[in-house]
N, C-alpha and C positions, 0 to 999 in steps of 0.2 A: 694024731694031728691036733695041734692047739686050736682052741675055739676061734682066736682072732684070725687064724689062717683060713678057716672055713668062711668067715665073714668076708675076708679079702677076696677069696675065690668067687663067692657069691656076687659081690659087687662087680668084679671084673666080668663075670658072665653077663650080668645085666648091661654093662657098658658095651660089651661086644655085640650083644643083641641089638642095642640101641643104634650102634654105628653100622651094622651089617646091612647089605642090600641097598637098593635105591629105587626110585620111582620107575616103573616099567615103561612109562610114556609121558608125553607132555599132557598135563591136565590142568584145568582151571577149577579152583575151589573158592567158595565164598565163606568167609568167617564172619558170623553176625556180631553186632555190638554186644559186649558183655560176655563173650564166649570165654570159658576157662581153658586151660591147657588140656584137660580131660575131654572137653567138648570138641576142641579143635582136633584132638587125636581121633575121636569118633568120626568126624567129618572126613579126615584124611583117609581113614581106613575104609569108609564107605565109598570114597572115590577111587580106592584101589591103588593109592600111591604110597602109603606108609602104614605100618602096624600101629594101632592106637597105643599099645603097651610100649613099643619101641620109642614112639614119640614122647610119651610121658616120661619114660626113664631117661631119655636124652635131656629133656628139659630139667628133670630133677637133679641129675648127677653132674652133667657137663654144661648145661645151658647157663646163659647170663640171667641176671635178675630183671631184665627188661620185660615189660608186659607185651603180649601179642596185641596186634592192632586189627580192628575189623576191616573188612574190604574183600575185594576179589583179587586172587593171586594166581599167577601161572607157575605151577610146579613143573620144572623141566625134567625130562627123562634123565635118570641116573642120580637125581638129588637124594641124598640120604636124610635121615631124620634131623640131623644137626643143621644141614643146609636149609631144610624146610623151616625149622624153628627160627633160624636167622632171618629168613625171608619174611615170616609172619611178624617178627619183631621190628623189621626195617620199615614197614608201612609202604613198601614199593608195590602198590596195587596196580592191577591192570587198568588202563585208562580207556574209557569209552567216550565218545564225543557226540554232541548234538550241535548242528550248524544252523545258525539263524542268518540268512542272507540279508543284505541291505534292502530296505524297503518292504520287508515282510510285515503284513498287518498282524495285530495281536491275536486275532482269531486263529490265524494259521500258526503262530507261535504256540498257542495253547494246544492246537491239534497235534503239532509235532511232539510236544512234551507228553501228551496223553497217549500217543501212539508208540512211545518208546517202552517196550515191555520190561526193560531192566530197571526202570524207575518205579517208585512206589508212591501211593497216596494221591489225593486229588488236589487240584488248584483251580482257581477261578480264572477266567480270561483276564490277563493283565491289562492295565490301563494303556490305551494307545499311546505310543511314543515313549513308554517307560523302559523298554528293553533295548540294550545296545546290541546291534547285530555283530556277531562274532562266532567263533567255534569254542564251545565250552566242554571241558572234560568232566566226567562223572564216573562213579563206580556203581556196579550192580548193587541194587538194594537201596541206593540213596533216594531220598524223597524228591519228588518233583518241586515241592515248595523250596527246598534248599537250592536246587539248580536255578529256579526262577529268581530267587533272592540274589544269587550271584549275577545274573543277567541285569537285574535292575540296579544293583550296586555298581556294576561296571558303567551303566549309563550315567548314574549320579556323578561318578568320579570323572568320566570323560567330559561331561558337560561342564562341570566346575572348571576344569582345566581350559577348555575352549572359551568359555564365557570370560575368563580372566584375560584373554587375548583379543577380545572383540574390538572392532574399530568403530569410529564415529559414523561410518557409512551404514552400519546395520540398521535395519528398520525395526528390529526386535527390541521391545522394551523389557522383556522378562523371559524366563525359561519357556513358559507356555507358548509365547509367540515365536520364539526361536525354533522350538521343536516342531511347531505346526508348519511354519514356512519351510523348514528343512525337509519335512516329510513330503511336501509338494514338489520341491526341487528333486528329491530322490526319485519320485515317481515319474517326473517329466522327462528326465534325460538318462539314457543308458551310457553316455559318454563321460567318463570321469573329468576330462579336460573342460567340459562345458558347464560343470556345476556352478562355478563362480560367475560365469556369464549369465546363466539362467537366473541365478540369485540376484544378479544385477538388474535384469529385466523386471523381476517382480518387485524389487526394491524401488525401482523407478516408477512403476505403476502405483504402488502404494503412496509414493510421494506426491503424485499428481491426482490421486483420487480415482484412478481407473480401476475397473473390475479386473481381477487376476485372470479370469476365464481359463482355469486349469481343468482339463477334462477329468483327471483323477478325482477331483472333488465332487464331480457329478456321480461317479461310480461308487464312491465310498458308502453313502447311506443306502445304496441298493444291495451291495454285496458284503459290506463291512471290510472292503478292501480287496476281496478276492477278485480274480479276473472276471470281467463281465461276460466274455465269450461271444459278444455280438456288438453291432453298432449301437451307439447311444441314440435313444429315441428323442424326438423333438420335445415331447412332453417331459422327459427327464432333464433336458437342458433348461426348461422353463421352471422346473420344480423349485419351490422355496422350502428349505429344510435346515438351514444353519450351516450347511457344508458346501452347497453348490455356489461356486464363485462366479458363475454366469448370471446368477440371479441376485447377487449382492456385491457391495463394495467392501473391500477389506479382507481380512483373513477369516477362514472358516472358524467355527467354535472350538475346534480342537484338531490334533494331528490326524492324518489319514493313513499313517503307517509308522513303522519304527525306522527312523533315518540313521544312517551310519555317520561316523565321525567326520568324513569328508564333506557330506552335505550340511552338517551342522556348522562346520568351519566356514563353508561357503556363504551361508546367510549371515554369519557373524563378521565376515570380511568379504562382502560382495565385490565383484569386479566393478570398477568405476567407469562404466560405459554409459552411453546415452540411448541404448536400444529400448524400444517399447513393445516390439513384436518379434515372434519367431514362428517358423513353420517346420514341421517334421520332414526329413528327407526320405524317410522310409528305412533307414539303416541304423536308427537309434539316435542319430545326430540331427541338428537343426540348422536352418539358415536364419540369421537375425537381421532385423530392419529397424531403422529409426523413425520412419514415417509410415502412415497407412498406405500411401500409394506404392511405396517401395515394397511393403509387405504384400500387398495384393499382387504385385508383379511376381514376387517370389512364389506365392501360392500358385499362381497360374503356371509358372515354369515347372514347379515340381509336380503338379497335377498332370501336366503333359508327359513328363518323364515317367511317372508311375503308370499312366495309361499305356505308354509304349512298352513298359515291362509287363503289362497284363495284370497289374496290381489293383486296378480300379475298373 
């Protein structure tokens, strides 16, 4: 038999070995940054989804020249070495998610990032109001710093777009004031349709020099924005600390949470109402009033209803 035929047979044998069989089950594998074909093969073999030699031979003789990409991949049952190679070259990684709800304070954003075991590295507590609440995708092994950077870049982008659409009614002179007021609106109402109304109330109070008297601003310096878990004490209502809007006129010295886009939009285009007061109904919504006497009547009414419900 001629030598070249031996070579042909040997190559064919290698190709058959590379293409034979398939993953016995669905398996997730993580390919680290900078991994070579050989290293990826070792990872696949250790996971029990492909022979390291079959994977290397498939890449060497039949694979494209594309590099493999780092990340977390789901290898499906029955996928052969060629399929797995194409998957690693595609960059179609498994997406994990971390969700930041509207109004979450930065200390809790930090806790959520640090509690995610699939992320790596350390981060400091981000500046209050610098993170845009949303759901963010990440891959296993990604750094917490990278995920946080995306969250803050999203806030930068969203704010720039909303600021460009602001109306003359807004009380905010700059980003700091807008985010601060939006964070108060975010914490004050759980009803999306009320955001512009509440923003209108606070805009009116700022315009006439009234105290904002927002309960969440009392709580923030005590818990850094976490739930207080009890009634506010009279001494806390009277405390002077730069945040308590019961003890000062104007905005607090900074945000008390990370507001969502809707609350930012609300303070940049507040409802043109003439309300100065509102009282909670106990269901997340509020009753609004123009005068103190009207407000006191609303307070009395809703206190009676809450007593009947056994809430007080």
